[in-house]
Structures are given as structure tokens and as C-alpha cells.
N, C-alpha and C positions, 0 to 999 in steps of 0.2 A: 235577510237578516244573516248572520252565520250562526253557525250553533254555538260561538261562544259568545255571541255577544246576546244570545237569547235566553242562555244560561247565565249569564249577568244582569240581565234582566228581570229573571225569575229570582235570583238571589236577593235583588234588589225590596222585590215585591214582597219576600217572605219575610225580609226586617221590618214591612210596615205592619203584617199580621200580629195581632197580641201573642206573647209566649203560649197562653192555653189554647188560642184559637189553631196557633201552629201545632200543639202537641195533640190534638185531637183527629188531625188528618194523618191517616194511615199512611199515604203515600203521595208524593206530591206530584202533579200533573209534566208530563216530558214536557222539556222545555219547546220543542218542536210544537207543539199545540197551545203555546199559550193563544189565548183570544181576547177581542176587544172587550168579550163579557168579561174574561179574567182583569181587566186590568180595570174597568167601570166597577167591578165589585169592592176591589181595595180603595179607586179612588173615592167609591161612595163612604166606605168607612172611615177614610182619612179626613174628609171634608165635613160630614156629619161630629167627627170628635174636634176638629179643628172651631167649628161653628160654636161650638159649646166651653171653649176656651182653651182647647190642647194644643198649645205650642210647637210641642215635638210633632204633632199630626201634623200644623201647618207646614213647618219647615220639611217633613218629607213629602209632601202632596207638590209642596215648591220645588222640591229636586226633580221629583220624578216628572209631572205632567209636563215642563218644557225639555226634559230629555227625548222625548217624543218627537218633537219638532230638530231638533237635532239629531237624531236617528233617520227620520225620513230626508234630511237634508242630506245627511251621508250615503242613504240610498239612491238619491238624484245623482249624486256626484261617479256611482257605481254602476250606469247603465238603466237609471227609470227606477219607477213606484215598486216599491217593495212591500210586504208584510205590514209593517207600522204605519206608513205611507196611507195604506189600504184602510185602519184602524180608524186615523186622528179624525176623519168625518163624523165617524158614529161619536166616538169622544166628544167631540166638539157640541154634538148637536147634544149628549148627555149635559156639557157643561152648561150650558145655554139655557137648558130646562131647569137645572138646580138656580141658575141665577135668576128666571121669571119666577120660579116657583119660591123665592127668599132667601136664600142661602147665604149670608154678607161672604163669605170665601169663596163661593163658584163668582158671587158679583164682582168680587176684588179680582179675582183672576180672569173675567169676563176684560174688563181695562187692561191687567196688565198684560196679557198672551198677545197682544198686537204690539206693543214691543219687543216680548221674545221674537216673534214673529218677525219683525225688522233685521231682527240678527243675523238672520238668513234669506234676507234678499226679498223678503215682502216691502209693501211701500210703506210710504208711513202712517200711524195711524189714523183713524178721524177724531182729533180730540176733542170733539163734542160727544161721541159717545165714550172714549176714555172717562171723560168727566161723569157723564150721566152713570157709567158702573162704580165707579168711583164714589161716588155721593150716596149709593143707594145704597152701600155696604157701610161706607162713613157714618150714615145717618143710625145704623143700626149699631154702633161703636164699636166697630171693627176696626181697631189700631193701625194694621197696614195699610188699610184703605183711608182711614185719617189722615197717615202722612204720607200717602202719595197724593191727595186732593191736594194737600196743603201746597203739594209742590209745584201743582198743577195750575191752580191759582195763583201761585207766584210767576210763573213765568206764562200764564195765561190769563193775565188778569179781566179780558174780557169775559170770562166764567164766572167770576166773583160775582156775589149779590152784593158786597158792599166794600170799601176800599180795601180793609185789611181783612180780608175773612178767611185768607192764606194764613194768616198768625192763629186765629182761632184753632185751626185745626189743627195745625202743627201743635200747638201747645194741648189740645186735649188727646193727639197721640202720643204725647211725650207723658202727662198724666197717668196712661194706659199703659205704658212701658215698652213704647215703643223706643229702642235703643237710638235709631241716628235722626229719630225726630226732632232731639232737643237741638243738635247741630244744625239740623234744618232750618228750627225755629231761630235761632240767633242771623241765621245768614238772614233768613225774611224781615227781622227788624232793624238790620245792618241796611238793607236794602231800602227799607220802610223810613228809617229815619232821614232819608234825602226829600221826602214830598214835605210839602209845605204844612203846617198846624198838627205835624202827626206828633202823639204820644201814645205809648201801648197801654191796654186795659190795665186796670191797679192788679186782677191777678197776674197778668204777664208781668209785671212791673217786681212783684213781689217773688213771682220763681225765677226773674233775671238778679234780684238781690241776694237771693238763696245760690245762686251760680256763683256769683262775684264773692259771695263768703267763702266758698269753698275753692277759690281760688282760680274760676274759669277768668283768662285774662281779656278775653273777646266782652264776657256778661262784665266784666270791669269797667273797661271802657266806657260801653255801653248806661251803664249807671253813673258814670260819671258826665258823660253828655249828657243825660237828661237832667242830671241834678244841677248841671251848670246853666241850663235855660230856663 
């Protein structure tokens, strides 16, 4: 990694440290001495905060962790493994340990990381493993995982426990404030309306009516279709 890239990485890390902690540090470590343990400590703080509901910490981790794979990809394109590439196995083991110990953020990222890696040339993910990690996180009420699991079950219904389970997870994610879950739920309902004897649960119908009353055209059409049945 170039010295400039290391300084940029360090600046991003310092953004992740609470201001009180940053002020308490008398000097920042030289960029060239940035280690896997430095990154792990930052990740540990972000994941712990995310597990407690800090969405900003989750967003920061979600930007920083994939950037490691991106940097490793760049290193590979300039002549082989570099310092970031060498850090990744250690940090991936840390992530797996956190997920195995029950961290919903880490469990979500164990599912998500395979999709990120695929962007940089890795083989397609094993969806059974992705579904397992998303479900472990979603069961703990982690909204991003509920949204992701709902999408997996919508496209890979063989993993669903009942025919319309995808909708239930997307509905849970929407209620938990996941921004894109509402649109994903509308798409799932539109798909499921093509199946015989389908009708949404009462709670989802009430949610649809609220969306329709607020002017959502897709929701209005679905409500109209269900009323016509």
C-alpha cells in the first residue's frame, strides 16, 4: 500500500473513534505502522456499538470492512499480495469468532462478505451458508439481516420454512426501520400475488393500507386487487 493510501486509511479509522478517545491519544501511530490489531480494535468498537443499536457505527463498519477487500484487489493488480492482503485472514478469523459468539452484526457480515468478495472475482457464495448467517442475525432482531434474509428467501424459496416467510422477515425489517425493506416487501407481495390462494397476513394488509393511504401507487394497486378478490 502506498503511503498516501495508508494515511487515508488511518484518517478513516480516526473518524470511527469517539472524539473523547481521539483527544486522549497524545500521538497517532505512524501510518506505515498500521497493523491488523489496530484495525481489529476499531472493528471491535464499531461492532459492539452496532450490536447495541448504533446505526452510525454499523454504517461505518459497513464501509470500512469491505474496503479491505477492495484494497487487497488493488494490491493484487499491482504485483501480488501486500500489507492489507496479509491482514485479511486475521481479520476474517476475528469476524468469524465474533459471529460464532453471537454478535448479530458479525453474523450479518459473515453472510454479506461473500457477496462483497464476489465483486472482486471470488466464486459465487454458498447460499445455504449465507442464509444460515442471515437467519442467526435476523432471529436477534437485527434489521439489516432481516431485510437480507427476506430477499434470500424471496429468490431462493427452498430455504424458507413456509411459503411466504420472506414477507414476514421483510415486514419485520420495515418495522425495525430498515429503509429499503418496505420496497422489498412490496416486491415480494407482488410476486406472491401470482400464487394460488395467496393473501397477506392481517398485519401486512394493515401496513399496505397505510402505504396506500400515504399515496404509494404500488400499495394502492395491491390493496385494490385484494379488495376485488
